[in-house]
KOLMIZA-382706 format. One line per field, with one value per residue: residue number from 1; residue in three letters; z, x, y of N, C-alpha, C, CB in turn. Coordinates in pm, 1 decimal. Glycine has a CB too. Layout:
seq [NUM;...]
type [ALA;...]
nZ [Z;...]
nX [X;...]
nY [Y;...]
caZ [Z;...]
caX [X;...]
caY [Y;...]
cZ [Z;...]
cX [X;...]
cY [Y;...]
cbZ [Z;...]
cbX [X;...]
cbY [Y;...]
END
This chain:
seq [1;2;3;4;5;6;7;8;9;10;11;12;13;14;15;16;17;18;19;20;21;22;23;24;25;26;27;28;29;30;31;32;33;34;35;36;37;38;39;40;41;42;43;44;45;46;47;48;49;50;51;52;53;54;55;56;57;58;59;60;61;62;63;64;65;66;67;68;69;70;71;72;73;74;75;76;77;78;79;80;81;82;83;84;85;86;87;88;89;90;91;92;93;94;95;96;97;98;99;100;101;102;103;104;105;106;107;108;109;110;111;112;113;114]
type [UNK;UNK;UNK;UNK;UNK;UNK;UNK;UNK;UNK;UNK;UNK;UNK;UNK;UNK;UNK;UNK;UNK;UNK;UNK;UNK;UNK;UNK;UNK;UNK;UNK;UNK;UNK;UNK;UNK;UNK;UNK;UNK;UNK;UNK;UNK;UNK;UNK;UNK;UNK;UNK;UNK;UNK;UNK;UNK;UNK;UNK;UNK;UNK;UNK;UNK;UNK;UNK;UNK;UNK;UNK;UNK;UNK;UNK;UNK;UNK;UNK;UNK;UNK;UNK;UNK;UNK;UNK;UNK;UNK;UNK;UNK;UNK;UNK;UNK;UNK;UNK;UNK;UNK;UNK;UNK;UNK;UNK;UNK;UNK;UNK;UNK;UNK;UNK;UNK;UNK;UNK;UNK;UNK;UNK;UNK;UNK;UNK;UNK;UNK;UNK;UNK;UNK;UNK;UNK;UNK;UNK;UNK;UNK;UNK;UNK;UNK;UNK;UNK;UNK]
nZ [0.0;-51.6;48.0;-19.3;18.1;305.0;633.4;847.1;980.6;899.1;1133.9;1327.5;1225.8;1247.3;1524.8;1606.0;1481.7;1610.7;1861.9;1832.9;1730.5;1943.5;2080.8;1899.2;1832.7;2035.5;2113.2;2029.7;1947.0;1930.0;1709.3;1575.7;1522.1;1374.6;1240.1;957.2;737.5;398.4;99.9;112.9;187.7;436.3;599.6;753.0;929.4;1034.4;1223.8;1337.8;1549.7;1567.4;1647.8;1561.0;1332.7;1151.7;1061.6;829.6;771.6;565.6;536.3;362.0;279.4;-11.0;-224.8;-117.3;-91.0;93.9;116.5;186.5;249.7;336.2;440.4;524.0;706.9;830.7;1158.4;1197.0;938.6;852.0;800.3;575.2;395.3;334.4;83.3;-99.2;-5.6;-72.6;-353.0;-383.9;-297.9;-500.3;-713.4;-686.2;-752.0;-651.0;-719.6;-937.9;-861.7;-806.7;-915.2;-694.3;-600.0;-573.8;-262.6;-227.9;-438.5;-571.6;-557.1;-696.3;-860.3;-692.5;-671.9;-523.9;-279.0;-194.6]
nX [84.2;41.1;95.7;34.3;251.0;354.8;302.1;458.2;774.0;968.1;1056.0;874.0;632.9;686.6;710.0;449.3;301.1;400.7;310.4;35.6;-31.4;-19.4;-248.7;-450.5;-429.6;-480.7;-316.7;-64.0;276.4;588.3;849.7;1076.3;1206.2;1287.1;1469.6;1658.1;1933.6;1940.8;2102.2;2136.1;1886.0;1636.9;1470.0;1193.6;1168.4;963.3;863.8;615.3;395.5;60.8;-260.9;-210.5;-59.7;229.3;382.1;564.8;683.6;769.7;860.5;906.5;995.1;979.9;1048.6;834.6;629.7;488.8;570.0;447.9;486.0;347.3;375.5;224.6;183.8;66.1;184.6;330.0;408.9;564.5;847.0;867.3;733.7;899.6;1055.4;848.0;771.2;998.3;975.6;745.6;835.4;1017.5;869.9;824.0;921.3;1098.4;1213.9;1345.2;1467.1;1696.6;1879.0;1915.0;2160.3;2138.1;2180.8;2215.2;2301.4;2077.9;1878.9;1658.5;1729.5;1637.9;1446.4;1516.8;1320.8;1391.8]
nY [-116.4;231.3;572.6;907.9;1187.9;1173.4;1292.5;1256.8;1154.0;859.6;742.5;840.7;739.4;464.1;435.7;504.7;300.6;68.7;120.9;117.4;-139.0;-341.8;-266.5;-308.1;-577.3;-832.0;-1047.8;-978.7;-1014.6;-892.3;-964.7;-868.9;-540.2;-239.3;41.0;65.5;135.9;99.3;79.5;355.5;447.5;491.8;229.1;83.9;-207.2;-463.9;-738.9;-952.9;-1150.1;-1265.5;-1383.7;-1648.0;-1613.0;-1500.9;-1198.3;-1010.4;-694.5;-421.5;-85.1;218.7;556.4;735.6;994.4;1149.6;965.7;705.9;370.8;53.4;-284.8;-585.9;-916.9;-1222.1;-1527.0;-1847.0;-1913.7;-2157.3;-2215.0;-2010.9;-1993.3;-2155.0;-1997.6;-1787.2;-1782.5;-1724.0;-1474.1;-1332.3;-1341.5;-1186.9;-934.9;-900.5;-817.6;-553.6;-226.7;51.5;359.6;253.1;13.1;-260.2;-543.7;-815.4;-1031.6;-1386.1;-1565.3;-1830.1;-2106.4;-2220.9;-2033.3;-1788.3;-1475.7;-1173.7;-868.5;-563.7;-395.5;-148.2]
caZ [0.0;-54.1;87.5;-72.4;103.4;448.3;716.1;958.1;941.6;911.3;1275.9;1396.7;1177.0;1306.1;1668.1;1617.9;1444.3;1715.2;1978.5;1803.1;1705.2;2062.6;2118.8;1800.5;1829.3;2177.3;2139.2;1953.4;1996.7;1838.9;1688.5;1547.0;1490.2;1367.6;1119.4;908.7;612.0;288.7;-23.0;139.1;221.9;562.3;585.5;878.6;917.5;1150.8;1217.9;1458.1;1548.8;1628.6;1602.3;1492.8;1208.8;1159.8;955.7;805.2;707.2;532.4;499.5;330.0;220.0;-128.0;-301.2;-57.0;-89.8;187.1;62.1;288.1;200.2;447.6;402.3;642.4;690.6;959.4;1234.3;1173.7;799.8;818.3;740.1;441.4;310.1;306.9;-59.2;-163.7;32.6;-157.5;-487.8;-376.7;-295.3;-628.0;-813.5;-652.1;-778.4;-602.7;-764.0;-1037.9;-810.7;-861.4;-894.2;-578.2;-634.3;-478.5;-167.8;-242.9;-581.9;-630.6;-541.7;-811.7;-825.7;-648.4;-692.0;-395.0;-258.7;-166.0]
caX [0.0;116.5;22.1;98.5;299.7;341.6;324.7;544.0;895.8;962.8;1072.1;748.3;534.4;721.4;676.2;302.8;254.4;433.6;228.6;-103.5;-53.4;-58.7;-384.7;-542.2;-416.0;-464.8;-206.7;50.2;411.2;688.1;964.4;1187.8;1156.8;1395.6;1493.1;1792.7;1963.2;1973.0;2130.9;2120.3;1747.5;1588.9;1363.6;1144.4;1141.3;888.5;811.5;536.6;301.0;-70.2;-370.8;-159.8;9.5;345.8;381.4;686.3;640.9;874.6;807.9;1003.3;940.5;1059.3;988.7;709.4;530.4;521.1;544.1;444.5;457.8;334.6;353.6;182.3;159.9;47.8;308.9;401.9;456.1;630.1;978.9;845.4;679.5;1000.3;1084.5;735.4;779.8;1104.4;921.2;653.6;917.4;1086.7;782.6;805.5;1035.8;1090.5;1336.2;1410.8;1503.0;1817.8;1882.7;1986.1;2214.0;2098.6;2283.7;2230.1;2307.8;1948.5;1783.3;1641.2;1756.2;1522.9;1461.6;1502.7;1213.9;1454.0]
caY [0.0;355.8;691.8;1026.8;1296.4;1146.6;1411.1;1220.3;1085.0;714.8;709.9;869.5;642.6;334.0;440.3;501.2;167.0;-29.1;153.6;83.2;-281.7;-418.2;-229.6;-363.7;-722.7;-864.0;-1142.2;-927.2;-1041.8;-838.4;-1053.6;-779.2;-407.1;-143.2;119.7;41.6;204.0;8.7;155.0;498.3;480.6;436.5;130.5;27.8;-349.7;-510.7;-874.4;-978.6;-1261.8;-1239.8;-1469.0;-1766.2;-1576.8;-1413.9;-1097.6;-932.6;-570.4;-326.1;46.1;322.3;678.2;773.1;1104.9;1193.4;858.5;597.2;238.3;-50.9;-419.1;-679.9;-1055.6;-1294.2;-1670.7;-1913.7;-1917.2;-2282.1;-2221.5;-1884.5;-2016.4;-2208.9;-1891.7;-1685.0;-1766.7;-1655.3;-1333.1;-1276.4;-1320.8;-1072.7;-814.0;-889.5;-755.5;-412.5;-141.2;188.9;423.2;170.3;-118.8;-318.3;-687.4;-866.8;-1162.8;-1489.9;-1605.0;-1974.4;-2136.2;-2255.8;-1923.5;-1699.4;-1336.2;-1094.8;-725.9;-497.2;-298.2;-20.0]
cZ [0.0;1.7;41.9;38.2;252.5;529.4;832.9;905.5;956.9;1057.6;1353.0;1354.3;1237.9;1453.1;1687.4;1586.5;1555.9;1847.1;1957.2;1786.7;1830.5;2111.1;2025.4;1799.1;1970.3;2207.1;2059.5;2023.1;1893.3;1830.7;1659.3;1498.8;1483.2;1235.8;1082.1;779.3;510.5;162.0;-5.3;175.6;355.0;535.7;724.9;853.1;1047.1;1125.4;1348.8;1438.0;1618.5;1565.4;1519.1;1362.3;1239.8;1038.9;949.6;723.6;685.0;487.3;466.7;273.0;109.2;-204.5;-248.9;-54.7;6.5;123.9;176.7;221.4;322.0;392.0;529.1;608.7;827.8;1028.3;1202.7;1033.3;758.5;748.6;597.7;343.2;271.2;158.8;-135.1;-129.9;-51.0;-298.4;-490.9;-380.1;-428.1;-733.8;-792.7;-680.5;-727.3;-643.1;-860.1;-990.8;-872.8;-826.6;-770.9;-614.8;-530.2;-386.8;-172.2;-392.5;-646.4;-616.4;-670.3;-768.7;-785.3;-679.1;-560.3;-394.5;-246.6;-251.3]
cX [89.4;30.2;102.3;139.5;281.7;377.4;416.8;667.0;876.7;973.2;942.0;641.4;560.1;681.5;524.7;248.1;280.4;364.0;85.0;-127.9;-89.2;-200.5;-487.2;-542.5;-383.9;-351.0;-80.5;182.1;511.4;806.5;1090.1;1130.3;1276.4;1399.5;1638.2;1811.9;2006.7;1988.0;2103.2;1979.9;1711.4;1469.9;1323.8;1107.7;1076.6;844.1;738.4;447.0;173.1;-171.8;-322.3;-87.3;132.0;344.8;517.2;645.2;762.0;809.8;923.6;930.1;1035.3;984.5;850.3;598.7;579.0;477.9;549.5;407.1;454.5;303.8;325.4;158.7;129.7;183.4;392.8;462.1;536.8;764.4;965.4;798.1;784.1;1036.3;972.7;736.8;887.0;1055.9;823.1;732.5;987.9;1000.7;766.8;933.7;1006.1;1221.3;1414.9;1445.8;1631.6;1820.2;1964.0;2033.2;2171.7;2214.2;2307.9;2227.0;2173.0;1843.2;1774.8;1675.6;1626.5;1549.8;1433.8;1384.8;1274.2;1574.5]
cY [123.5;467.3;812.4;1121.7;1268.5;1269.9;1380.8;1146.8;934.5;672.6;729.7;768.2;504.5;328.6;432.8;362.7;66.9;1.4;106.6;-66.8;-361.5;-385.8;-293.1;-516.2;-771.8;-961.3;-1106.1;-960.2;-992.1;-934.4;-971.5;-646.2;-313.0;-68.9;98.6;120.5;100.4;91.9;303.5;541.8;418.0;345.4;83.6;-117.4;-396.9;-653.8;-901.5;-1099.2;-1217.5;-1333.9;-1587.5;-1739.3;-1493.6;-1322.2;-1030.2;-812.2;-480.3;-196.2;138.9;442.3;719.5;881.6;1143.6;1090.4;750.3;465.7;138.1;-182.1;-510.2;-817.8;-1134.0;-1440.9;-1729.5;-1930.0;-2040.9;-2291.0;-2098.6;-1905.7;-2069.4;-2101.6;-1786.9;-1673.0;-1695.0;-1506.9;-1263.6;-1250.0;-1204.1;-942.8;-792.0;-820.5;-606.1;-336.4;-1.3;253.7;335.8;30.8;-169.6;-465.8;-721.5;-1006.7;-1265.0;-1526.5;-1754.9;-2005.9;-2164.0;-2146.6;-1843.5;-1557.5;-1265.5;-949.9;-658.1;-403.0;-159.3;1.7]
cbZ [121.3;-197.2;242.0;-169.5;67.7;489.7;767.7;1060.2;1025.7;829.1;1337.6;1366.8;1022.6;1291.4;1733.5;1524.5;1315.2;1737.0;2006.4;1678.4;1642.7;2174.5;2118.5;1663.9;1727.9;2229.5;2104.6;1933.9;2025.9;1884.6;1572.4;1440.3;1595.6;1390.2;1140.5;886.6;630.7;271.4;-139.4;21.5;111.9;661.1;496.0;934.2;887.0;1180.3;1193.2;1495.4;1618.1;1610.5;1521.6;1466.8;1114.0;1167.0;978.8;731.5;792.6;422.6;613.2;230.8;326.7;-219.6;-448.3;-127.5;-234.2;326.4;-50.1;402.1;93.8;547.5;324.8;701.7;624.3;940.7;1382.5;1196.3;706.5;943.9;825.5;447.0;380.4;385.7;-121.5;-120.7;184.0;-161.6;-537.5;-248.6;-182.7;-676.7;-811.4;-503.7;-929.2;-445.8;-645.7;-1083.8;-836.2;-808.1;-1016.3;-448.6;-645.6;-552.2;-27.3;-165.3;-604.1;-568.2;-424.3;-868.5;-944.3;-497.4;-803.7;-359.9;-133.0;-21.5]
cbX [-96.2;163.8;-3.7;6.8;228.9;430.3;192.3;467.5;1015.7;1074.6;1182.6;700.9;538.0;872.2;732.1;239.0;322.5;583.5;231.8;-146.5;69.4;39.7;-400.6;-506.8;-305.2;-592.3;-250.8;37.6;431.6;734.3;936.5;1285.4;1052.1;1525.9;1459.9;1818.5;2072.5;1863.0;2048.0;2163.5;1650.1;1550.5;1408.6;1021.6;1271.8;766.0;925.5;452.9;361.6;-113.8;-469.4;-270.8;-84.1;478.2;269.5;797.5;533.4;969.1;720.7;1110.0;922.6;1087.6;978.6;661.3;507.2;451.3;646.7;344.6;565.0;224.1;476.4;55.8;283.2;-21.3;278.7;309.3;338.2;650.3;1060.6;744.0;564.1;1124.1;1109.0;601.3;811.0;1223.7;852.1;566.4;1019.8;1127.9;646.8;764.1;1069.9;1065.9;1421.4;1533.1;1391.0;1944.2;1940.1;1895.4;2367.5;2048.9;2245.2;2117.1;2396.4;1897.3;1822.9;1495.2;1823.0;1494.3;1367.9;1629.1;1130.2;1491.6]
cbY [-0.7;389.6;695.3;1097.1;1424.2;1028.7;1465.9;1133.4;1133.6;650.1;795.6;1014.8;634.6;306.4;569.6;604.7;120.5;-33.4;305.3;154.0;-341.0;-392.0;-77.6;-312.3;-766.9;-920.9;-1285.5;-775.2;-1194.2;-697.7;-1152.7;-841.0;-358.2;-211.8;272.8;-110.8;312.9;-101.9;100.5;574.0;433.0;549.3;10.1;108.6;-430.0;-418.9;-979.2;-855.9;-1388.2;-1089.8;-1387.3;-1857.6;-1500.4;-1496.3;-993.1;-1017.2;-497.6;-382.1;105.3;270.6;793.2;649.4;1066.9;1311.3;800.0;618.2;201.6;-15.7;-467.0;-634.7;-1114.4;-1231.2;-1742.5;-2051.8;-1912.3;-2398.8;-2237.6;-1801.6;-2115.0;-2321.8;-1824.0;-1714.6;-1902.2;-1718.1;-1318.7;-1369.9;-1448.3;-1079.6;-821.8;-1027.2;-820.7;-395.9;-138.8;196.9;458.5;237.0;-217.5;-246.3;-757.8;-867.3;-1157.9;-1614.3;-1562.6;-2052.6;-2253.3;-2381.6;-1832.0;-1706.9;-1262.6;-1114.5;-673.2;-421.8;-332.6;-9.8]
END
């Protein structure tokens, strides 16, 4: 999903999201959360579990537009779903995207979200 001209920084948006999720999802469990820099762009990465599912979410702001991609799977199948999540992210280009070389010989190249 995207939103035009975000009025808040990535840091503020991340803080608000991680404050609201535990209120919205009664069994919310944060697995990882942080802002990192990738290829010179700040990216908020969040992984959490709730209602028997695990979700991985990436958010970035580029040229005044906020981009958020969330992938979710049943908790027990989350690890198996990781390759599919990689393919989902491979279909998204922001700022042209660039090929990411596979880390394993049998992996297909992916395209970076950032």
